[in-house]
N, C-alpha and C positions, 0 to 999 in steps of 0.2 A: 189608934192603929186601925181599928175596924173602919172608920170613916175614910182613912187613906186608901185602904184596900178596896172599898166600894168605889171610891173615886177612880182608882186605877182600872177596875173592871169596866166601869162605864166608859172611860177614855179608850180602852182597847176595843170597845164595841164599834168604833169607827172603822176598824179594819174588816170586821164582819160585814158592815154595811157596804163597804167598797166591793168586797168579793161577791156578795149577793147581788148588788146592783149591776156589776159587770156581767154576771151570769144571766140575769133577767134580760138585760139589754142585748146580749149576744144571742141568746135563744130566740128572742123576739125577731131580731133582724134576720137570723138564719132561717127561721120558720117562714118569714115573708119571702125570702129568696127561694126556698124549696117549693113554695106555693106558686112560683112563677109570677111574682108581683114586683120583682126588681126591674129596673129600667136602664136607660141609656147611660146615665151617669156612672153607675156601677160598672157597666161594660167598658166605658172609656177608661176609668182609673185602673181596672183590672188588666186591660190590654196594655196600657202604658207601662205599668209596673212590671208586667211579665216581659215585655220587650226589653226593658232596661236590664232585667235580670239575665236575659239571654245575650246581652252585649249588642243589641240591635238598636237603631235609632227609634225612639218612641213616637213615631209618626202614626197617630191614631187614625184608623180608617173609619172610626165612629164620628169624629168631628172633622177629619180631613186635614188636620194640622199637627205639628209637633206638640207633644204634651206640655212643654214649657211655654208655648204660645197661649195656653189657656189662662193660667194665673201665675206663671213663673213659680210653680210649686216645686222647688228643688228638693223638698223632703221626700218626693217620690223615689229619688235615687237611694235614699236611706232605706225606705220600705222594701226596695228591690232585693236587699240582702236577705230578707226572710224568704223571698221567692226562690233564692238560690238553694235554700234548704229543701223546700218543696213548694212548687208553684200552686197556689190555691187562693181562690177569691175569699175564702174564710179567714185568711190572714187579715184582710182589710176590715172585715166585719168584726173580728176579734180586737184589732187595734182600736177601732172606733169605739166599741163598747167599753173597753178598758180605759181609754182616755177620758171618756165622759164620766165614768165611775170614779176615776182617780181625781177628778175635780173636787170630790168630797174632802180630800185630805187638806189641801190649802185652805178650803173654806172653814174647816174645823179649827185649824190653827189661827186663821184670821179672827175667828170669833173669840177664841181663847185670848189672843193677843189684845183684843179690844176690851177685854174684861168680862166677857160672858162666862157663866158657869158651864161646867161640862155638859149638863143636861140641856142647857140652852144652845150650846154649840152643836150638839147632836141634832137638835130640832132644826137648826139652820141647814144642816146637811140634808135632812129630810125635805126641807123646803126646796133645796136645789134639785134633788133627784125627782121630786114631783112636779117640777116646773115643766109644763107641757112641751115647751120647745126642746128640752133635753131628750125626752122619749121620742118625740115626733121626728127630730133630726136623725136620731139613730136608726129609725125605720126606713128613712128615705135614702136608700143606696149608701154610698160612701162619699165623704167629702173631707179634705184635709183640715177644714175649719174645726172639726171636732178634736183634732190633736192640738190645735192652737188654744182651745178653751182652757184645759188644765195648765198649759204653759203660761197663759196670760194671768191666771189666778196665782201661779207660783211666782211670777214676776212681781205682782202686787205684794205678796207675802214677803219675798226677799227684800223688797224696798222697805217694808215696815220693819224688818229685822236688820236692815242695813247690810245685807249680804251681797256684795258687789258681784262675786263670781256667779252665783245662781241667778241673780238678776240678768246678767248679760247672757247666760246660757238660755234662759227662758225667753228673752227677747229674740234671740237668734232663731229659736224654734218657731215662735209665732210668725216671724217674718218669712221663714222658709215655707210656710204652709200656703200663703196666698199673698199676692202683691198688694191687694187692697187693704190688707190688715196693717200695712204700714201707716195708714191713716189712724187706725185705732191706737197703735203704739205711739204715734205723735200726740194724740189726745191724752194718752196715759202720761206722757212726758210733761204736758202742760199742767195736768193735775198734780203730779209729783213736784213740779217746780214751784207752783204758786199756792196750792192748797196744803201740800204736805211739807213744803220748805226743804225738800231734798234736792239740792241744786245739782249735785254730781249725777245722780241717777236720772233726774229729769233731763239734764243735758245729754246724757248718753241715749236716752229714748228718743229725744228730738233729733239728734244727729244721725243715729242709725236708721231711723224710720225715713228721714228725708233722703239719705243716701240710697237706701234700698228702693224707695219709690222711684227715684230717677233711674237707677240701674235697671229695675224690672220693667218699667213702663216705656222708657226711652231707648233701651238697648235689647234686653232679653226677649220680651214679647214681640217687638217689631222684627228682630233678627230671625226668630224661629217661625213666626207666623205672618209677618207683613201686616200692612194696614188692613187687608181684608179680614184677617183673623181678629184683629182688634174690634172692628165694626161688627162682625157677625157674632162674636162671642160676648161682647160687653156693651157697646154703645147702643145696640138695638133696644136695650132696656130703658133708654132715655131718648127715644126717637124724636121727641118734640124739641130736644136740645141740639139737633143737627146730626151730622155724620162724622164729626171729628172733634177732638178736644178743642181745637181753635174755634170752631163754630159754637161749641157749648160755652166757651169763655166769653165770646161776644154777646151771646144771649144773656148771660149773667150780668154783663155790664150795661147793655143797652135795651134789653127787653125783659126786665125782671118780672113784669106782670105775667109773663108766660109761666114762670116758676111759681109765683104766688097762687095762680089759678089751679095749678096742679097740686100744690101743697094743701090748700084748704078744700078738701074733698071728703065725702062720706067714707070712702074706702080708707083714707089715711086716719080718720078719727077712729074707725073701727079697729084698725091695726094697732094704734096706740092704746086703745082701751084693753084689748086682749093681751097685749104685751105686758102692760103694767098691772093688770088686775090681780095676778097671782101673788104680788107682793105689795099691793097698795096699802095693806094694813100696817106696813112698817116704814112708809116713806113720809118723812117730815121735811119741809123746806130747809130747815136749819142744818140738816145732816145729809143733804143731797149733792154736796160737792163732788162725790165720786162719779156722779152721772155725767160729768164732763167727758169721761172716757167713752160713753156710748154715743156721743153726738155724731161721729162719722158714720157708724154703722146704721143707726136709726135714720140719720139724715139722708143717706144714700137710698135707703128703702122708701122713705117718704117722697124723694125726688123721682123715683122710678115711675114709669107709666105702665110697667108690666105688673099685673096682679100677683104673679108668683113671688115677686120680691117682697111682698107684704103678707105672704102666706105663712102663718106660724107652724104649718106642717113641715115646712122646709127649713134649711139651715141658715138662712140669711140673717137671722137675728141672734145667732149664738154669741157673737162678740159683745153683745149688750148685757148678757147675763151676769158676768163677774161684777160689773159695776152696780147693777141693781141689787145683787146680793150684798155687796159691801155697804151700800147705802142703808139697807135694812139692818145689817149688823150694827152699824154705828148708832142708829136711832134706838135700837133695842138695848144696846149697851148703856145708853144714857137714860134709859127708862122712859123714853118719849114715844115709843111705838103706839099706834092706835090700839093694837091688840098685843098683849104681853103674856097671856096664859099659854103655856106650851100646848095643851090639848086643843085649844081654840085655834092656834096657829096651824097645827097639823091638820085639823078638820078643814080649815080654809084651803090649805094647799091640796088636800085630797079632793075636795069639791072641785077646785080648779082643774085638777088632772082628769077627773071623771067627765067634766064638761068639755075640755079642750084637747085631752089626750086622744091620739088616733089608734087606740087599741081596737077600734072598729075595723082596722085593716084586716082583721082575722075573722070577720063575719060578713054575712050578706053578700053583696055584689062582688066583694074581693075574693070570694071562694068560687067564682064562676068558672075558673080554669081547672077545677078539680075533676071535671068530667072526663078529661083525657090526659091527665098527668102521667099515668103509667105508660101510655103510648108514647108521650113526648120523651119521657126518661129513657125508654127503650131505644128510641131513635137517636137520642144524644149519645147513648153508649156505643152506637155503631159508627160514630165519627171517630175513627181510630188515629188519624194523623193531624198534623198542624197545617194542613192545606186550607185554602180559602173556603169561606162559608157564606152563603146567602141564607138568611133566616128571618124570623119576625122579631120585633123589638123585645118581647118578653122572654124569648129563648136566648137571645144574644148574650146576656150576662153569664150564661152557662157554657159558652163556647168561645170565649174571647182570647184564649191562649194561642194566638196566631197573628200573622201580620195583616191579613185581610179578612175582615168580617163586615158584613153590611146587613142592616135590617130595613133598608129602603127598597120599595118596589122597583125592579129593574126592567128596562125594555129588553126585548129579545136579543138584540145585538150585544148587550152587556153581560149576558149570562155566561159567555165563554170565559169570563174572568174568574169564575168560581168552580171549585172542584166538588164541593158539597152544596146541595140546596135542600134545606130542611124547612118545611112549611107546615103550619098548623092553620088550615083554612077555616076551622071553626072559631078561632080566636086570632084574627088578623091584627095588624097595627091599628092603633087608635086613629080614626079618621079614614082608614081604608075599608073598602067594602069587601065582604067575603067573596063576592062574585069576581073581583079583580084577581084575587089570589087563586081562586078555582080556575079561572081562565089561564093563569100561568101554569098550573098543574097540567091542564089539558095540552098546552103547547109543549111542555116538557115530555109528556108521554108520547108525543109525536116527533120528538127530537131524537135522532139516532145518536147524538153525542152524549146523552145522559141515560142512565139506567135507573129504573125505580127498584130499590132494594128493600124498601120498607113501606108498608101502608097499613094503617090501623086507626080507627076513630078520627078520621079527617086529618091525620098526621102522615106526611109524606116525606121520604128521604130519597133524593136522587144523587147519584154519584157519576161524575164524568168518566 
């Protein structure tokens, strides 16, 4: 009886871990936002979801296209229901943090289902939470990929349990987050079909992912954004493959050496090393069949010639995490992991987090904006309406609940499009010189169309 009670208490500890994990992640991302370190991606998603909640077309002035032309992320329409309760960017940060923390639950049950003891299952949950990509992705604005992560884990768990309903629901959530995730779902289907021998579920994953890939990439994205949106938002990451899918396909067929040269590079080797090192202790070739699922995600990152795609600070590697964790669970369950002691596993994961985790976002150079935060906050408070705003990139995520907002430097003849102009000349956009924005301030001061209503610590607010 005592053993059962202890086992129950240890099992219930998973829910405490989830709550604590969600709070830590949410407080971290909220603090970064309050320190004015959020950027354009958060501004884009916040504006899009806000416009949807107001019944307006989510044509983002941040990217210049309809929100669905970005990644066909139809889940944004579901998130907009929360903005109907009260429009706030903190909904996105809370959803993201909660989703990442909720990934702990299917991991725990996958570990138990594979034969691990409760203590070992909890260790795998800790390994997941300390995976640097999890914490880092949570800090870097908001991306629907974070919602797809627990859904992908739940799909795997539902497949293992043979639960058709939850498998289908989970797959639908994953696909609704990002069009490119259809490739991950397709790889999941291959793994289920050939490695897990689950023919029905594998066929469902293959069919649904193929159908959604066609609908999203051949209809939704071109319809809402046109070819220009596709090139500017996606294909630029693979510039050496041409300017269209047709050109990329020809290079794959007739110039594969271009691809091989890009694949075999120091940057790619570093990327693979840092992606795998947190769980390398549990990867054995015999139990690595789940890694079939990460091939599309990792493959796309390796093919890209944009360094950001291989940056583990960002979210691009999130779809690989469920399959890495599952491979480790399988080798640990068979007693074949390189390290099996629970304390040693946690120590390895903690070391990896301390080395690769971006908690440094709250120190050093990332605090440089604190010198005039009170002045910036006071100026933001004076923006009373949802009229158009021209501001700088780091202020924009705090003012996106409007149809027109821009953080790009504007020529004089374009200033008439804006009702508010809020500038922090001490901290201009990355790549812009303070002198250019100071020059803009001087021109606005001499422009009778705008009135300067606030000035403090190099922060200026003009109103038309």
